[in-house]
N, C-alpha and C positions, 0 to 999 in steps of 0.2 A: 426243182424239193426246194432249194435254194433257198427261196422265195419261204418256205413253210416256218410261222414262229416257234421257237427253241418246243417251249409245251405241246404243242405237239407230231414235230419232230422228232421228240422223243417214244411217246408214244405209241405210234405207229412201228421200231422197230423197225420202219423201212414200209412198211404194210402196213395200207385197217381196212377192217367190214365196215362197211354200210350198210344195214340190214333196208328194208325198204324202202329204197330208193325210185323207186317203178315199181306201177300196181302188173299184176298178174295181165289185165284188157293190151297194155306199153307192149308185155312182153307175145303175149301171144299174136298180134299184129305184129312182127320181127320177124319169126317162125313161121309163118305164115308167108311171108311176102320169101322172102328163104325157102319157100316150098316153093313157088312160083319162076321161081330166079333158075330152082335146080333141072326142074322140069322143061323149062327152054332149054339144058344148056345144049353146048357142043360144041365138046373140045375133040382137036386135030389129034391124032392119035402120039405125033408124036412128038403131042404139048401134054402128052399127060407127068407127069410130074407129082413122085412119091414127096413132103412134105421131113421134116426130120429136126431135133436139134443138135443127132450127134458128128465128132466135128471133123470126123473122116467121110461121114455119105454125108453129110452137105457137102463135099469140095465135088461128091459124085453124082451127086445130084442136081440141088439145085442150083450151086457152086458153076456150072456148066449147062444147066437149061436156062435159053435165054424167056426161055415165057412167062419165066420165072423175076428174071435181076429188070426187068420189062414193066411189071408188074404195075408203080409206084402205082401209075393213074387210073387204074383200067381196074375188075374185075371178070377177076381168073381162080380157078378150083385145084386144086392144092386134093391130091389123094391119099390113101390109109395105103397103106404100105400093100401085099398082096390080093389086090384086089382087079389086074387084069392078067390076063392070059400068056403066052408068049404073044399074041400077036397081037394084045395090045386091045383086047376086049374086056368086056368087065365080070365077075365073075360075081361078079352081088350086085344087086340091085341098085344103079346109080341115086339114089338116093339115101339110098347107106354105104357107099365109094369113100366122100369127102372127110378130109379131113379139117380140110378150113377153104373160105374165099373171101378173099383179099385182094388190094391191098388200100384198092379209095372204093368203098361202098360208101362214106365218109359224100363225097366229091360228086359220085352219078345217080344212086338213088334216094331220091326226097324223101320215102317218109326215115334209111338210117341216117340226115344226112338232120331231121330235125331231133332223133331222140341225141345227137354225138352234140347239134350245140342249143338242146335243150336249153329253158334258165334255172333247172335241177343242176343242170352242168355246170354253168355259168355262171351260178350260184357258189355250186362247189370251189371256185375260181378260183373267186373273188374269195373267198377263207383260207385259201389257200399261197392269200397274196400278189396272182400270178399277176402281170403287168402286161404283155401284149406277148398270148400265149397262142401255137399255130397246131395245126390237128396235120399229124404227120404221114398216118397212119390207120388202113382201120379193118381187121379180121371178125367173121361170120365163124365160127369154134364151134365142130357138131360137136368131136368122142364120142365115138359111135357104142351102142350099146355093145361089145363082148370082142371091138378091133380094137377099139379108139387108142392108138397109139402112146406110150409114155414119152412126154415130153422131159427128159435126161435137164440133170441141171445147170442155169446157166444163169445171163445177165445182160438185163433188152439193151446196156448200151452200150451187150459186146458190139450192136447194128448195129443201135444208135446212140453211134458215139459223138461225143460237144467235147468246147475245153472256151470253158474247164466244164465237168463233170456235174452232175448232179440237177441237172436241168431239164431231162426225161423225166415222162409222167405213164404210167398205165394205165388205164381206167379200162375194170374187166366189168361187167357189167351180166350177172347168172338170166338164165331167158330158161331155167328151170335148176332145181335144187341141187345145188355138188357139193356131195356130198364125200366120204370116206371111200362111199363103195363103184362110187359112176367117177373118182377122179379127181377131185377137190384138189384145189392150189394147198400147195407144202411149201414154206418157207425155214429160214434162217436166220429167226430176230436177227437183229443188228450189224449185217452179213454186208450193209448198207456204207457201214462209213469203213471199210474195205479195200478199194478203188477196187476194178475191171482187173483180168485177170489177161482176158486178151480181146484182140476187133478181128470182126472179117471186113475188110479191104477190097475197093475193086482193084486188080492186077490191068498193067496197061494195056491201055488198047494193042488188040491185034494176038493178046496172051489165050492161053490158054490153061489150066481154067479159067474164068471170067473171077473169078474171086478163089483170096485168101486166107488163112488165122495168120493173125502176129500175135506168138505166145501158145498154151493151150490153157483150157478147162480145170479146176483145180478138182481132186479127187474128194468130197465133201461126206465124211460120215454121215450115216445114217440117221446116229440117235440124235443129230443140233438142226434137222427140221422136226416141225411143229403144222399141225396139218388148221384148213384154214377155209373151212365150210363155208354154208353160202348160201340162205332162200333165194326165190326166185321171184324176183325184181331187187332184188339186195349188186352191191360195188364190191370189187377190192378197189385200194387204191397203190401201186405199181409205185414205188421207186429203182428206177433208172438203174438202182448199183446192187438193186438186192438182189441173192438170188435164193432162187426157186424152182418146184420141180411141178409134175403133176402126178401120176401113176396110170399105168391103165386103165382102161374101161372095161373091167372083165365080166360084168353088173349084164345087167335087161336090160337099162332104162339108157337111155342119151344124156347129154352134157348138155347141152347149149349156153353160147359166151353172143354176145358182142365187144369189140371189143377196138378199144384205139390209144394211141398214143398221144403225148401232148407233151410241144416242148414248146418253154420261158425259151422268148428270144433276146428278150431284154438284156442286153450285154449277154450275148453267146455267140458262140458260133459255129457255125454244123461242117462236120468232116466233109468236107470234098470228093475224100477217100469213104462215104461209105457206100456202100449198093445203095439205086434207086427206085428198090419195091421199098419201100421211104423214102418222101418228099420233100425237100423246105421250099413250103409255098413262095415265092415274090408276091409282099403287096403290090395296092387294097381287096386280093383273092379272098371276097366274104366266105368262099367257097371255103376255103382252110383256115381260117382269123376265129381266134369263135366270139 
């Protein structure tokens, strides 16, 4: 976002909702392909990792799980809380158990790759003034009906740290309507101007847990957040430092999303302390560059 022209930067408040970018048919193709992936899912019981953005829970679960940490160049499966019994067996249908699939759909799945590198996304990157954009990671997020977990307030740059800051952008594509009822995104407008309050870093080799945090997430006033509902086929651009969250999905409708992160690599240093579940590609890999 360092490359955004000033008028767009001011207009965005750290995020921007763009409706009607992809067709309903394109959305359904991605959802159908993900159903096929889930049907063939084979996850060993010791790799059944639950996903969370809570500070302490992250250290206990993701940070301790090599399955999560080494997912940057793979397609792996991450689950909602409470979907396994004490033996690691599913307590709900497996298609309803997942929180997300990541983090390299854009590299290994042709359909997801085609959307990530589509002319629409490339045109958007050019309008934003990006010079040498790279794809860091990608995810399919399910936000399951009834059990889709809360995503607590956070900044993406906590996990995708660069020097200087302001070089990472999330592209969040709604494959279904994202509403106030099924867990749309909420933002604190302008919070991208205040830097970051914590970083997730790799601990030294041989250490346990595998990750740690520098700093802690602030406690934010709920009244500062504004909702960003978006219809199926629309997308949300997310500045790497804007504070955002989403509520639990207590409705009977899922909220499927395909999302990926772009980094402007021109004159940017990707921190070697970042966790490898996001990967900085080595040029000239067309898999990762837009």
